[in-house]
Backbone as JSON, one array per atom type, in Angstrom:
{
  "sequence": "XXXXXXXXXXXXXXXXXXXXXXXXXXXXXXXXXXXXXXXXXXXXXXXXXXXXXXXXXXXXXXXXXXXXXXXXXXXXXXXXXXXXXXXXXXXXXXXXXXXXXXXXXXXXXXXXXXXXXXXXXXXXXXXXXXXXXXXXXXXXXXXXXX",
  "N": [[0.83, -1.19, 0.0], [0.38, 2.25, -0.69], [0.16, 5.64, 0.17], [-0.41, 9.11, 0.24], [-1.49, 11.96, 1.83], [-3.48, 14.77, 2.97], [-4.68, 15.11, 6.25], [-5.79, 16.78, 8.09], [-5.9, 19.96, 9.89], [-3.39, 21.78, 11.55], [-3.15, 24.41, 12.25], [-3.98, 27.67, 10.84], [-1.85, 27.96, 9.1], [-0.54, 25.54, 8.86], [-0.78, 22.29, 7.61], [-1.76, 18.97, 8.41], [-0.35, 16.0, 7.45], [-0.27, 12.65, 6.08], [1.71, 9.86, 5.4], [1.88, 6.74, 3.92], [3.69, 3.84, 3.46], [3.63, 0.78, 2.5], [3.94, -1.14, 5.36], [4.76, 0.97, 6.89], [4.14, 4.1, 8.47], [3.86, 7.6, 8.54], [3.39, 10.73, 10.05], [3.22, 14.09, 8.99], [3.99, 17.63, 8.88], [2.88, 20.3, 6.89], [3.85, 23.34, 5.67], [1.88, 26.17, 4.9], [2.75, 28.58, 4.06], [4.12, 29.13, 1.72], [3.37, 27.35, -0.38], [0.11, 26.27, -1.44], [-2.46, 24.01, -0.26], [-3.46, 22.62, -2.51], [-1.33, 22.96, -4.31], [0.67, 21.35, -3.18], [-0.57, 18.82, -3.42], [-0.88, 18.62, -6.24], [1.84, 18.64, -6.94], [2.68, 16.21, -5.7], [1.22, 14.28, -7.2], [2.25, 14.72, -9.8], [4.95, 14.06, -9.39], [4.78, 11.36, -8.59], [3.56, 10.25, -10.87], [5.62, 10.76, -12.69], [7.67, 9.0, -11.84], [6.35, 6.56, -12.17], [6.18, 6.58, -14.91], [8.79, 6.13, -15.63], [10.9, 7.76, -14.66], [13.93, 7.88, -12.85], [14.51, 9.03, -10.43], [12.88, 11.12, -8.13], [11.0, 13.36, -6.03], [8.84, 13.68, -3.2], [7.63, 16.51, -1.99], [7.03, 17.59, 1.22], [6.98, 19.79, 2.83], [7.24, 22.93, 1.77], [9.26, 25.75, 1.35], [9.85, 29.25, 0.83], [12.07, 29.55, -1.71], [13.66, 31.75, -2.21], [14.56, 32.76, 0.15], [17.39, 31.99, 1.53], [17.94, 30.72, 3.91], [16.01, 28.89, 4.35], [14.6, 25.55, 4.46], [13.67, 22.49, 2.79], [11.39, 19.95, 3.22], [11.42, 16.62, 2.31], [10.66, 13.56, 0.51], [12.56, 11.6, -1.12], [12.22, 9.58, -4.03], [13.28, 6.61, -5.42], [13.64, 4.78, -8.32], [14.2, 1.49, -9.24], [14.23, -0.66, -11.68], [11.26, -2.32, -11.33], [10.97, -1.78, -8.7], [10.51, 0.42, -5.94], [12.14, 2.72, -3.92], [12.05, 4.6, -1.01], [13.12, 7.44, 0.7], [13.78, 9.72, 3.45], [14.4, 13.12, 3.48], [16.01, 16.21, 4.17], [16.25, 19.15, 2.39], [18.63, 21.59, 1.93], [18.49, 24.8, 0.99], [20.49, 26.79, 0.68], [22.85, 25.22, 0.65], [22.4, 23.63, -1.63], [22.45, 25.6, -3.65], [25.08, 26.45, -3.41], [26.52, 24.07, -3.96], [25.66, 23.46, -6.59], [26.04, 25.77, -7.96], [24.02, 27.53, -8.83], [20.85, 29.23, -8.87], [18.27, 28.0, -6.78], [15.78, 25.93, -8.19], [12.61, 24.57, -8.66], [12.19, 23.18, -10.98], [14.51, 21.82, -11.35], [14.61, 19.95, -9.37], [14.98, 17.1, -9.27], [17.63, 16.87, -10.04], [18.97, 17.87, -7.83], [18.78, 15.93, -5.93], [20.54, 13.5, -4.18], [22.26, 10.52, -5.34], [20.79, 7.28, -4.73], [21.55, 6.02, -1.6], [22.47, 3.43, 0.63], [23.82, 3.13, 2.94], [25.29, 5.14, 5.52], [28.08, 7.49, 5.93], [29.41, 6.38, 8.07], [28.98, 3.73, 7.83], [26.56, 2.78, 8.69], [23.31, 1.42, 8.23], [20.95, 3.13, 6.28], [17.67, 4.44, 6.76], [15.1, 3.26, 4.77], [12.27, 2.77, 2.67], [10.45, 0.29, 0.98], [8.54, -0.22, -1.93], [6.44, -0.75, -4.79], [6.31, -0.06, -8.35], [3.83, -0.73, -9.34], [2.24, -0.5, -7.04], [2.33, 2.28, -6.6], [1.06, 3.06, -8.96], [-1.49, 1.99, -8.5], [-2.29, 3.63, -6.38], [-2.51, 6.14, -7.69], [-4.52, 5.58, -9.6], [-6.61, 4.89, -7.87], [-7.23, 7.3, -6.66], [-8.18, 9.08, -8.44]],
  "CA": [[0.0, 0.0, 0.0], [1.03, 3.56, -0.69], [-0.8, 6.73, 0.25], [0.02, 10.39, 0.79], [-2.68, 12.79, 1.88], [-3.69, 15.64, 4.12], [-5.71, 14.54, 7.12], [-6.34, 17.79, 8.99], [-5.22, 21.24, 10.05], [-2.84, 22.09, 12.87], [-3.63, 25.79, 12.39], [-4.23, 28.24, 9.51], [-0.64, 27.92, 8.26], [0.05, 24.19, 8.85], [-1.63, 21.13, 7.36], [-1.26, 17.69, 8.9], [-0.38, 15.01, 6.39], [0.03, 11.27, 6.41], [2.36, 9.09, 4.35], [1.91, 5.3, 4.19], [4.47, 3.05, 2.52], [3.45, -0.59, 2.99], [3.65, -1.2, 6.8], [5.28, 2.18, 7.52], [3.25, 5.26, 8.44], [4.48, 8.8, 9.11], [2.63, 11.97, 10.02], [4.09, 15.24, 8.72], [3.38, 18.96, 8.85], [3.18, 21.05, 5.67], [3.66, 24.78, 5.79], [1.09, 26.8, 3.85], [3.26, 29.94, 3.89], [4.6, 29.33, 0.35], [2.49, 26.56, -1.24], [-1.23, 25.95, -0.98], [-2.76, 22.58, -0.18], [-3.56, 22.07, -3.87], [0.0, 22.91, -4.93], [1.31, 20.12, -2.68], [-1.22, 17.64, -4.02], [-0.47, 18.6, -7.65], [3.24, 18.23, -6.98], [2.75, 14.78, -5.39], [0.75, 13.5, -8.34], [3.22, 14.84, -10.9], [6.15, 13.3, -9.03], [4.46, 9.93, -8.63], [3.38, 9.89, -12.27], [6.93, 10.77, -13.34], [8.39, 7.76, -11.53], [5.61, 5.48, -12.83], [6.51, 6.65, -16.33], [10.18, 5.78, -15.9], [11.93, 8.59, -14.01], [14.71, 7.1, -11.89], [14.51, 9.71, -9.13], [12.06, 12.31, -7.94], [10.76, 13.51, -4.59], [7.58, 14.22, -2.72], [7.89, 17.59, -1.04], [5.96, 17.66, 2.22], [6.94, 21.15, 3.36], [7.97, 23.8, 0.85], [9.52, 27.1, 1.84], [10.24, 30.19, -0.21], [13.48, 29.33, -2.03], [14.43, 33.01, -2.27], [15.17, 32.91, 1.47], [18.42, 30.93, 1.52], [17.98, 30.03, 5.21], [14.92, 27.91, 4.39], [14.83, 24.15, 4.11], [12.54, 21.81, 2.18], [11.26, 18.57, 3.71], [11.08, 15.82, 1.14], [10.77, 12.1, 0.5], [13.04, 11.16, -2.43], [11.75, 8.29, -4.54], [14.24, 6.03, -6.35], [13.1, 3.63, -9.05], [15.14, 0.51, -9.78], [13.33, -1.58, -12.39], [9.89, -2.13, -10.84], [11.03, -1.52, -7.26], [10.55, 1.81, -5.52], [12.76, 2.93, -2.61], [11.72, 5.95, -0.56], [13.91, 7.93, 1.83], [13.34, 10.99, 4.01], [15.56, 14.0, 3.37], [15.86, 17.66, 4.25], [17.06, 19.85, 1.39], [19.07, 22.91, 2.38], [18.56, 25.63, -0.21], [21.81, 27.43, 0.61], [23.83, 24.2, 0.25], [22.12, 23.27, -3.03], [22.93, 26.67, -4.51], [26.55, 26.44, -3.35], [27.02, 22.87, -4.65], [25.32, 23.45, -8.01], [26.38, 27.08, -8.53], [22.86, 28.09, -9.51], [19.71, 29.53, -8.0], [17.37, 26.86, -6.62], [14.59, 25.91, -9.02], [11.86, 23.32, -8.57], [12.34, 22.47, -12.25], [15.73, 21.02, -11.25], [14.56, 19.19, -8.12], [15.56, 15.76, -9.42], [19.08, 17.03, -10.13], [19.5, 18.18, -6.51], [18.69, 14.76, -5.08], [21.73, 12.65, -4.3], [21.95, 9.15, -5.72], [20.34, 6.44, -3.62], [22.57, 5.42, -0.75], [21.85, 2.55, 1.61], [24.61, 3.24, 4.17], [25.88, 6.47, 5.72], [29.55, 7.51, 5.89], [29.91, 5.55, 9.17], [28.67, 2.33, 7.55], [25.27, 2.39, 9.27], [22.22, 1.32, 7.26], [20.01, 4.24, 6.26], [16.27, 4.07, 6.7], [14.42, 3.39, 3.49], [11.06, 1.97, 2.61], [10.33, -0.29, -0.35], [7.24, -0.57, -2.49], [6.58, -1.09, -6.21], [5.69, 0.82, -9.33], [2.41, -1.11, -9.4], [1.58, 0.07, -5.87], [2.16, 3.7, -6.88], [0.04, 3.14, -10.0], [-2.78, 1.74, -7.84], [-2.61, 4.84, -5.63], [-2.95, 7.16, -8.64], [-5.81, 5.15, -10.15], [-7.6, 4.91, -6.81], [-7.53, 8.64, -6.15], [-8.71, 9.93, -9.53]],
  "C": [[0.87, 1.24, 0.0], [-0.08, 4.6, -0.64], [-0.11, 7.96, 0.82], [-1.18, 11.32, 0.7], [-2.63, 13.75, 3.05], [-4.85, 15.07, 4.92], [-6.31, 15.56, 8.08], [-5.53, 19.07, 9.0], [-4.64, 21.34, 11.45], [-3.25, 23.51, 13.25], [-3.81, 26.34, 10.98], [-3.03, 28.11, 8.56], [0.04, 26.55, 8.21], [-1.02, 23.13, 8.62], [-0.95, 19.9, 7.95], [-1.42, 16.68, 7.76], [0.0, 13.64, 6.9], [0.63, 10.59, 5.19], [2.38, 7.62, 4.79], [2.69, 4.63, 3.07], [4.48, 1.63, 3.06], [3.1, -0.57, 4.48], [4.08, 0.06, 7.56], [4.26, 3.31, 7.41], [3.94, 6.42, 9.15], [3.52, 9.98, 8.97], [3.61, 13.11, 9.79], [3.28, 16.52, 8.76], [3.82, 19.67, 7.57], [2.84, 22.51, 5.88], [2.84, 25.3, 4.61], [1.54, 28.25, 3.62], [3.73, 30.2, 2.46], [3.71, 28.6, -0.65], [1.12, 26.41, -0.6], [-1.38, 24.44, -0.88], [-2.8, 21.96, -1.58], [-2.22, 22.01, -4.59], [0.78, 21.68, -4.46], [0.74, 18.91, -3.39], [-0.84, 17.52, -5.5], [0.97, 18.12, -7.8], [3.38, 16.73, -6.72], [2.34, 13.93, -6.58], [1.73, 13.55, -9.51], [4.47, 14.03, -10.62], [5.9, 11.8, -9.11], [4.26, 9.47, -10.07], [4.7, 9.86, -13.03], [7.67, 9.46, -13.09], [7.67, 6.55, -12.12], [6.0, 5.41, -14.3], [7.99, 6.49, -16.64], [11.25, 6.65, -15.29], [12.63, 7.75, -12.94], [14.73, 7.72, -10.51], [13.6, 10.92, -9.21], [11.85, 12.45, -6.44], [9.35, 14.02, -4.35], [7.93, 15.29, -1.68], [6.71, 17.65, -0.08], [5.94, 18.99, 2.96], [7.86, 22.02, 2.53], [8.07, 25.19, 1.45], [9.93, 27.98, 0.65], [11.74, 30.02, -0.51], [14.32, 30.59, -2.14], [15.1, 33.31, -0.93], [16.12, 31.73, 1.66], [18.54, 30.19, 2.84], [16.95, 28.91, 5.29], [15.38, 26.51, 4.02], [13.53, 23.59, 3.53], [12.52, 20.38, 2.7], [10.73, 17.71, 2.56], [11.26, 14.32, 1.39], [11.23, 11.71, -0.9], [12.55, 9.75, -2.76], [12.76, 7.83, -5.59], [13.6, 4.81, -7.0], [14.25, 2.78, -9.57], [14.31, -0.63, -10.34], [11.91, -1.33, -11.91], [9.82, -1.91, -9.34], [11.17, -0.03, -7.0], [11.13, 1.87, -4.11], [12.54, 4.38, -2.22], [12.52, 6.27, 0.7], [13.24, 9.18, 2.38], [14.56, 11.9, 4.0], [15.15, 15.47, 3.52], [16.8, 18.27, 3.21], [17.35, 21.25, 1.89], [19.31, 23.78, 1.15], [19.94, 26.26, -0.38], [22.88, 26.44, 0.13], [23.65, 23.79, -1.21], [22.7, 24.33, -3.96], [24.46, 26.74, -4.53], [27.09, 25.26, -4.16], [26.79, 22.91, -6.15], [25.59, 24.78, -8.71], [25.24, 27.65, -9.37], [21.77, 28.39, -8.48], [18.78, 28.31, -7.97], [16.16, 27.02, -7.52], [13.91, 24.56, -8.88], [11.95, 22.5, -9.85], [13.56, 21.55, -12.23], [15.75, 20.13, -10.0], [15.25, 17.83, -8.23], [17.09, 15.81, -9.45], [19.7, 17.24, -8.74], [19.49, 16.98, -5.57], [19.93, 13.89, -5.27], [21.32, 11.27, -4.75], [21.54, 8.34, -4.49], [21.54, 5.84, -2.9], [21.86, 4.55, 0.27], [22.59, 2.55, 2.93], [25.16, 4.65, 4.28], [27.4, 6.36, 5.72], [30.18, 6.69, 7.02], [29.59, 4.07, 8.97], [27.35, 1.85, 8.14], [24.19, 2.41, 8.19], [21.26, 2.5, 7.4], [18.59, 3.7, 6.19], [15.75, 4.27, 5.28], [13.25, 2.42, 3.48], [10.85, 1.55, 1.17], [8.87, -0.56, -0.69], [7.46, -0.85, -3.98], [5.93, -0.04, -7.09], [4.19, 0.53, -9.39], [1.63, -0.53, -8.22], [1.35, 1.57, -6.06], [1.07, 3.91, -7.93], [-1.36, 2.94, -9.4], [-3.23, 2.95, -7.04], [-3.18, 5.91, -6.57], [-4.33, 6.81, -9.19], [-6.91, 5.27, -9.1], [-8.0, 6.28, -6.31], [-8.08, 9.56, -7.23], [-10.16, 9.62, -9.83]]
}
């Protein structure tokens, strides 16, 4: 099973969301200071459809901040496709670091480029958390929500 959705409001500027990946479930907060609820949902569908259609990497942004403020961070769930398997991580994107590393202004059009390749171990050799599902499971989510 896969599902990403808003389930309520914390206040006028924060939505409560829920992400389910097979047996894993995570609640998250999404800021409405830069994106609207519909912009998040549109982004999620476009990202999921991209990976279904063959993209090797994309991400689900769960809290978007104004990229013009270099102190901001973006909370995301990178999705890696390997054949018909999908691996999902949790990652914070630091706008200032992205702009320094890529020598360009942050742009959502380049989001996939800013995501590091899939890693399964950190620099200390410890296994990183990741959750596995399938392309078919993502496809079922899209079909079931339209």
